[in-house]
N, C-alpha and C positions, 0 to 999 in steps of 0.2 A: 361337338366332338372333343374328346379329352386329349389334351396336349401331351405328347410323349416327352418325358424329361430328356434333355440332351445328355448324351453319354460322355463319359470322361475317357481320355486315351488310356489304353491298358498297357501296363508294363510287365516285366517278368518278375523282378524281385523287389522287395521293399527296401529303398535306400535308407530307411530309418533303422535298419537292423544293425545298429552299432554294437560291436562285440564288447566294447569296454564301458559303454554308457547305459545300454538298455537291452532288454530282450526283444525278440521279434514282435512287431506291432501287428495286431490282428488285421486281416485283410478287409474286414467288414466295417472298418471305421469310415466316417465321412471323408470326402476328398479335400485335399489342399492342392489345387491344380497348378500352383506355381511354386513347386518345390525347388530349392537350390540343388545344383549338381556338385558333388564332391568326389574327386577321383578315388578317395580311399574309404568312402562309406561302404560298409560291409566287409572291409578288409580284416585281416587277422585270422582268417580261416585258411590254412594252407591247403594246397592241392594234395592229391593222393601221394605224390612223391615228397611231400613235406616242404616244398619250395613256396616262397611268397608269390602270391598272384600279383599281376600288374593291372592297375586300374587307370582308365583315362577319363578326363573331365567329360561331363555330359551324360554319364551313365546314370540315369535316374528312372524312377517309375512312379506312376500315379495309382491311387487306390480307387476301387469301385465302392459304391455305397449301396448295399442291398437291404438296409433297414434293420439288420440284426442288432441285438442288444450289444452294447459295448462291453468288452472284457474289463471288469473292474480291477483285475490284478494289475499291479504296477510295481516295477522294481525301481527304487530310487536310484537315479544315475550316480555313478561314481565320479569323484573328483579326478581320479587318476586310475589307470588300469592296474589289475593285479600283476605284481611283479615289477612295477615301475620303480625307478630309483627315487630316493627321498627328495632329490632336487629336480623332480620331474618338470615343474613349470619353469624353473630357471633354465633347464635344458631346452625346453620349447622356445623360450624367449631368446636364448642365445642363437639357436638355429634360425629363428625368424629373422634376427638381425643380419645374420650372414647372407641369407637369401635376399633380403631387402637391399643390402649393400651391393650384391652382385647385379641385381636388377637396376639399381641406380646407375651403375657403370655401363650397363649393356643397352638400356633403353632410353630413348628421349621422352620427355613429357608428352602425353597424348597417345602413346603407343596403345594399340588395341588390347583390351583386357584379356581376350582369349589367348593372344600371343604371350602376354606376360604369364598367364596361368600355365600354359604349356611349358614354358621355360622354367617356371617355378617348380612345376612337378618334377622335372628332370633334376633340378638342383636339390630339391628335398630328398629325392631318392638317393642321390649321391652322398649328401651330407649325413643322412640317417645311417647309411651303411658305414660311413667313416666313423661316426660316433659309436656305433656298435663295435667296430674293430678296435677303436681306442679303448673302450671299456674292457674288451678281452685282453688287450696288451697290458692293461693296468691290473690284471689278475682278478677282475670282478665278474668275468663271464659275459658273453655276448647277450644282447637283447633277444628275447624269444620272438617268434614270428608275430604273435599277437601284439607285443609291446612295440615292435618296429612299425607295424601297421597303425597302431594307435598314435605313435609319435608323428608319423607322416600326416595323419589326419589332423592332429592338433596343430602342427605347424602350418599346414595348408589353410585351416580355418582361421588361424591367427592373421595370416597374410591376406587372404582373399575372401573370407566370409565374415562371420560375426564373432570370431574368437571362441571363447568358452561358452558363449550363448548358443552356438550353432547346434550342438547335439540336442538342446531343448527345442529348438525350432524344427529340427528334423523329426521329432517324435510326435506322431499324430495323436498320442494319448494326452499330450500337454496342450491345453487350450489357452491358458494365460500364465504369464510369469510376472511375479512381483518381487522386487529386490529392494531391501532396506539396508543399505550398506553392503559391502562386498561379501559378507559371510552369512547374511540372513536372506535366503532365497526361498520363496514359496511358490509352489506350482499348483494351479487349478487344473484338474483333469477333465476330460470330456464328459464324465458323469457328474461333474459339479463338485467332487470332493477335493480337498486340499492336502498336499503332502509337502514335506520339506525337500528342497532341492540342494544340489551341491554348490559350494562357493563358485563364483564366476570371476573372481580376481583375488589377488593376495593382499590387497589393501584398498581402502576407499579411493586413494589417489589413482591406483591402477584401474579401478572401475571407471573413474572419470576419464582417464586416458582412453579406455576402450570405447566409451560413448563418444568422445571427441573424434576418434578414428572412424567410427561408424557414421557420424554426422558429416565428416569430410568426404564420404563416398556416397552421399545421397544421390538418388537417380536424377533429381532436378537441380543439382549443384550443391556445393558445400554449404552446410548450415552451421552457424556459429553456436558454440556452447562454451561459455566462459563466465567469469565473474560479472562481466558486463551484460551477458546474455545467459542468465541462469536457467532458462527453460528451453526444452527442445521437444518438438513434435514432428516425427517423420514417418514415412512408410519405408520399411526395410527393403533393401534391394532383393529381388528374386522371390522372396517369400510372401510379400504383400502384407505382412503383419505390421501393426502400428506400434511404434515405440514412443513413449512419453517419458521424459527425464527431467529432473531438477536437482540442482546442487547449489551450494553457497547460500541459499535462502532456506534450506532445510537442515536439520541437525546432522544428517548424513545424506550422501547421494541416494536418490530414489529413482528407480527405473521400473516402468510397467510396460509389458509387451502384451498386446491383445491380438489374437489370431482369429481370422474368419474361416470357420470350418466349411461353411456352405458358400462357395464362390459362384459356381455356375448353377443357378437354382431357378425353379419355376414355381408358380402358384400351386400347380398340381402337387408338386413335391411337398410344399408346406402344408397342403391339405392332408397328405399322407402322414406327415409328422404331427398332425392334429394342432397345428398352430392357428388354423382358421377353418371354418366350415366350407363345403362346396358352394353354398349359396353366397356367403360373404366373398369368396374368391371370385365368383362370377360377377358380382357387383363391382369389385375393384378392377377386375380385368376390363369390364365394359367402360368404366370411368376413365381408365388410362387411354383406351382407344378413342374415347370421345374427347380427349384433350382436357380433362379436368385437372386442375392443379391440386396436388395432394401433399400434406405434411404428415410424416410418420413420427409419432412421439413414443417415448418410453424411457425407462431407466437405462443406466449404463449396462451394456452387455445383454440388453433385452432382445436383440435381434433386429434392430431398426435398419441397419445397413443390409442385412440379409433380405428383409421384406422389400426394401427399396430396389434391390437387384431383381427380385422376382417380379415386381411391378414393371420395371424397365424391360423385362423379357417380353411383355405384352406389346411393346412398341414395335411396329413393323420393321423388319430388317432393312428395308429400303430407306427408312428415314435417316436424316443427317442429325446427329446429336452432338451437343456441346455440354461438357460437365465443368463445373467450377468448384474447386475445393481448396481449403487451406492446406490439407495434406491429402494426397491421393488415398482414397479408401474404396470408393465404389468400384473402380477397376473395370468400367464398361469398355474401355479401350482394349482390354485383353479378352473380352468376351464376345464382341460383335464388330462388324465393319462400320465404317462411316462415322467414327467417333473422334472428336477433338477434345482432349482432356487438358484443361488449364489448371495449374496449381499455383497458389500464391507463393511468393518468394520473399523472404525478409531481406532488407538492405543492410548496409554496414557503412560506417564512417559518418561524415557530416550530413546534416539535414539540409536539403536544398530549399529555396524559397517556397516551393509548392508543398512543403511539409513532408516530403518523401526522402528516405535515405538512398544513397547511391545503390543502384541495382535492385531496388525494391519493386516488386510487381504485385498488384492487388487484384482481388477477385472483381472489384468494381471496374477496374481498367480492362480486365480481360473480357468482362461481360459487354462493355461498351464497344470494344473492338470486334466482338464475335458477330455483330450484326453485318459485318462485311464478309462473313465466311459461309453464307448460305446454309445456316442451320435451321432445321425444322423443329427441334426441341432444345430448350435451354434448361439444364438441371443443375441447381445449386445444392451441394451435398449437405454436410452437417452445419446447422446454424447454432452458434454459441454466443454470438454477440453482434458485431457490426455486419456479419454476413447476411443479416435479415434484410438489409436494403437491396443488395443484389438479388436476393430471393424474391422480394416484392417486384422488382423491375422485370425479372424473368417471367414471373407469373402474369404481370400486366401485359406482357407481349402477346398473350393469348394462345401460345403454342402448346400449352399443357406442360406444367413443370412439376418438379418433385424435390422435396427436401426432408431432412430429419432434424429432430431436436430432442433434448432431454426434458422430460416433464412427467408428472405423476398421474395426469389424466388428460383427456382431449381438451377440456376447458382450461386446465392449467397450462396447456401448451399455448393457447391464445394469450393468456396473461404473461407468460414468459416471453413470447415474441414481442408483445407490446413493450415490455421492459427493455428488451434488446434494442428495439427501434428508438426508444427515447434516449438510451445511453449512447447509441451509435451516431447520432446527429445532434447538433446544437439546435436549440429552439424548436424541438419537436415536442408537441403536447401529447398527452395521452389520447385526447380526442382524435388528433390527426393520425397517430400511429394506429389506433384501433380501426379507424375508417379505412386506411390503406390496406390493412390486413384483411378486413371483412370483405373488401371488394376483390382482393387478390386470391385468397384461399377458397377453394371449393369444398374440400373434404379434409378431415383430420382422422387418421387411423392411429389408435393407441394400442400399444402392446403391453401386456402385464407380465412381469417376471416374478415367479415365485419358486419356492423350493419345497420338495416333499420331505418326509421324515428321513429319507435316505440321502438328503442333500442333493438330490438330482434336480437340475433346473427345469422348470416348466414355463415355456414361453407361449402365450396365447394372445391373439388379437381380441381385445376386450371391448373396444368401442369403435364405431365409425360414425362420425357426426358430419352433417352438412352445415356449412357456414355461409351466412348471407348478411348483408347490411340490414340493420333493423332497429332494435329496441333502443330507445333514447338513453336508458340507464346504463347499458353496457356498450352500446355502439354497434352491436352485432346481434344476430339471432342464430341459435344453434339448434339443430334438429338431430336427435340421437336416433339414427336409422337402425343401427345395431347397438345393443347394449349387453352387459355381462349377463350370461345365463347362469343356471344353477352350478355348473362346474367352472364358471369363470370365463369361458369362451363366449365370443360375441354371438348373439342370436337376434333374429328380427325383432324390432321393438315398435317402430312406427312406420307406416307406409310412407315412402318418400314422395316428394312432389312429382308431378306428371313428367317433368323433364328427366328425372332419374328412372321413373318407371319405364320410359320408352328407350332407355339405353340399349343399343344393339348387343345382344349376348347376355344380358342380365336375366337370371333365372327368376323372373317375377312370380311365376306360379309356385316355385319352391319357397320364395320369400313369404308369400301369402299363407302357405301351409305351415311355416314356422310361426306365423302370427296366430294361426288357427290350426293346431296340430291334429285335428280330427281326421283329416285326410292325409294320406302318405303316398309317396311315389318315389322311384329311384331318382337320385340327384344327378344332374348333368355335370360334367367336368368343365374345366376352364377351356374356352376355345383358344386354339393356338393361332 
């Protein structure tokens, strides 16, 4: 039976329709199910009587995804609205400080964020109205309705959201944001093309201050970003986007924000998007249900996390899952019940005798403690280095695990993980690392990322290999069950071992027909 893709909540209007930054976003774009709420998103359009509308926090909407082609037209966001004064961002900063000072006097530390935002909204309304009146008294004319709305939005974003980055995060046509110093902003759109973006700060120091402010409001506790800690990796609050930043060790501050467009996704949906064939999807779905341990490999932005989420969708809803990540990315805790999501936390200050800094929490420690939490699946997210050992331990538990890693092919993923294992622990030989991985990993799924002549990204599962202990020269044996076909997508290559042939739900007949395409029949969907 074909699984029905889960539906997204429907809203009325698109909160990304910012009058000063961008035009209306087409409703057919893929969803971002965790959009931030801003009381002034969509403001600037007066009612019929010409008065300013009032907006309250929480008014947001989600987008449906019907598979239509993305509108390639894109209006580069403005740095400031039409009709704004020349000292626009100075004015925004002044109002921000006034509201911040009022809140410092009115609220004790730890006050609920929604309470602060409601009070902040009222204060912003009052102060913007006063600023407009002051401008009129100075003979410059009051702000227009659109400028007042834009000013409210900019101040609110500066205080409670991501500052000048927020309009870019609100726009579903923007997939990735790259910042090389405060004035060089590059936007990658959903169709793969690149366009220049507006400055996000007035100076490099202001950009650093913005990142530090964002880091201080991390969902899992404040993260350091300073000369002593020049690198930052966090998940942005509310949006779920990933931010990576570095300064002091680069010639200018560098910030990269990556957004996941497909958050709640199924294998059937990826089949519709031609990321993999129905036969390959049936094989992977059956492997997940059979508790096979799987590594998803590919280049950056290839869709590894998206495929990992789709694979996790095949885990029965009744199962208890634990995830372990250096930075929250999978987001299973937002998509299904019975999930405990652990995130590593960096420490600060002096190093204790056990080699940890005060407040530090590692994935290894979380994994060790998770065995007391009655979890039926242990999933370690992205493996870039020392995370490989928690991954191995999770897979050795026999519950069926899942991880992702950067590599150029399925076999290259094994070599990369061996290197990570040798670097992560002292006195670990290549032979030991290879042996541990060969016994722990069952399957490696490799995604190929390429671009067509229109710069549109094409993501396809290109390989699925089975890994077993074996050959003396390599320490493992690899069977390419699916390999690249004429168009690059994975097709049946070698009939797998009996163990895999007997997986419940695997379309073995369809697989055999791919090996011998003389016969053809309708393909089965992925069982829900």
